[in-house]
TITI-706828 format. One line per 3 residues: number of its first residue (from 0); their letters; for each residue x, y, z of N, C-alpha, C. Coordinates in steps of 0.02 Angstrom, whole numbers, plus 50000, padded with zeros to 5 digits. Example, Ala and Ser with C-alpha at 12.3 -4.5 7.8 and 13.67 -1.06 7.14 Angstrom:
TITI-706828
0> AS> 50660:49716:50390:50615:49775:50390:50660:49835:50390  50642:49888:50354:50684:49947:50357:50645:50002:50394
This chain:
TITI-706828
0> MIR> 50044:49948:49998:50001:50006:50000:50046:50054:49993  50037:50123:49964:50068:50172:49943:50047:50220:50015  50091:50242:50046:50082:50304:50101:50092:50367:50078
3> INL> 50044:50418:50072:50052:50477:50051:50054:50528:50118  50122:50569:50127:50127:50615:50176:50094:50679:50155  50029:50695:50180:50005:50746:50173:50027:50811:50222
6> LPY> 50074:50795:50256:50081:50851:50311:50106:50909:50292  50155:50919:50251:50181:50975:50220:50127:51021:50188  50086:50991:50161:50019:51029:50120:49973:51049:50167
9> RAA> 49967:51017:50228:49928:51032:50282:49949:51100:50308  50009:51091:50342:50045:51149:50368:50045:51209:50310  50047:51198:50264:50058:51260:50219:49993:51290:50213
12> RSK> 49936:51251:50206:49862:51268:50213:49852:51309:50271  49874:51275:50325:49843:51308:50380:49895:51375:50395  49950:51382:50366:49990:51452:50379:49942:51492:50323
15> ENI> 49932:51474:50275:49900:51518:50220:49835:51546:50251  49784:51503:50288:49729:51510:50320:49737:51574:50377  49802:51559:50417:49801:51614:50475:49829:51680:50443
18> RKQ> 49869:51670:50392:49880:51742:50353:49833:51780:50323  49763:51738:50298:49710:51762:50274:49668:51792:50321  49677:51764:50389:49622:51788:50436:49658:51850:50465
21> ISI> 49730:51856:50475:49761:51911:50495:49750:51960:50453  49756:51954:50395:49741:52010:50341:49663:52031:50347  49627:51994:50348:49557:52022:50360:49550:52057:50416
24> FLL> 49571:52032:50478:49563:52070:50536:49591:52138:50533  49652:52151:50503:49683:52217:50489:49637:52250:50452  49620:52231:50400:49588:52269:50354:49516:52283:50379
27> SFV> 49488:52258:50426:49416:52262:50446:49440:52322:50506  49490:52320:50539:49514:52364:50603:49535:52428:50545  49563:52428:50504:49578:52493:50467:49509:52526:50439
30> LLI> 49473:52490:50416:49405:52499:50386:49371:52531:50451  49370:52509:50514:49337:52535:50563:49362:52592:50595  49418:52600:50602:49455:52663:50610:49440:52731:50557
33> VVL> 49436:52715:50490:49416:52755:50432:49340:52780:50452  49306:52738:50466:49221:52747:50470:49229:52798:50541  49254:52785:50598:49249:52818:50651:49276:52892:50631
36> VVF> 49338:52899:50600:49358:52969:50588:49319:52994:50560  49297:52979:50497:49243:53016:50455:49174:53037:50489  49143:52984:50526:49089:52997:50587:49105:53055:50620
39> NSL> 49160:53047:50648:49187:53116:50702:49199:53166:50677  49219:53177:50608:49222:53236:50561:49143:53262:50552  49111:53214:50538:49043:53243:50520:49000:53276:50581
42> LSS> 49017:53241:50641:48975:53271:50692:49009:53328:50716  49074:53332:50707:49112:53401:50722:49101:53456:50676  49086:53444:50611:49065:53495:50563:48986:53513:50580
45> KKG> 48954:53469:50607:48875:53495:50613:48889:53526:50692  48920:53501:50736:48927:53537:50795:48957:53618:50785  49002:53624:50737:49025:53693:50722:48967:53732:50703
48> NAV> 48936:53699:50633:48874:53740:50614:48833:53762:50652  48813:53723:50707:48759:53733:50757:48782:53781:50802  48841:53790:50816:48867:53849:50860:48858:53922:50836
51> K> 48871:53916:50768:48872:53980:50730:48811:54013:50724
């Protein structure tokens, strides 16, 4: 019977999955920061207009 060693393939796939998850997390974090900055600037401009 032929034995096939799939360990290197599984390890490479596991590393790729971890890399994808980290990339998705970082991109979503950056997107959240951008959304918060835009929202903050909108609120700040509304507040500035209301005071005048």
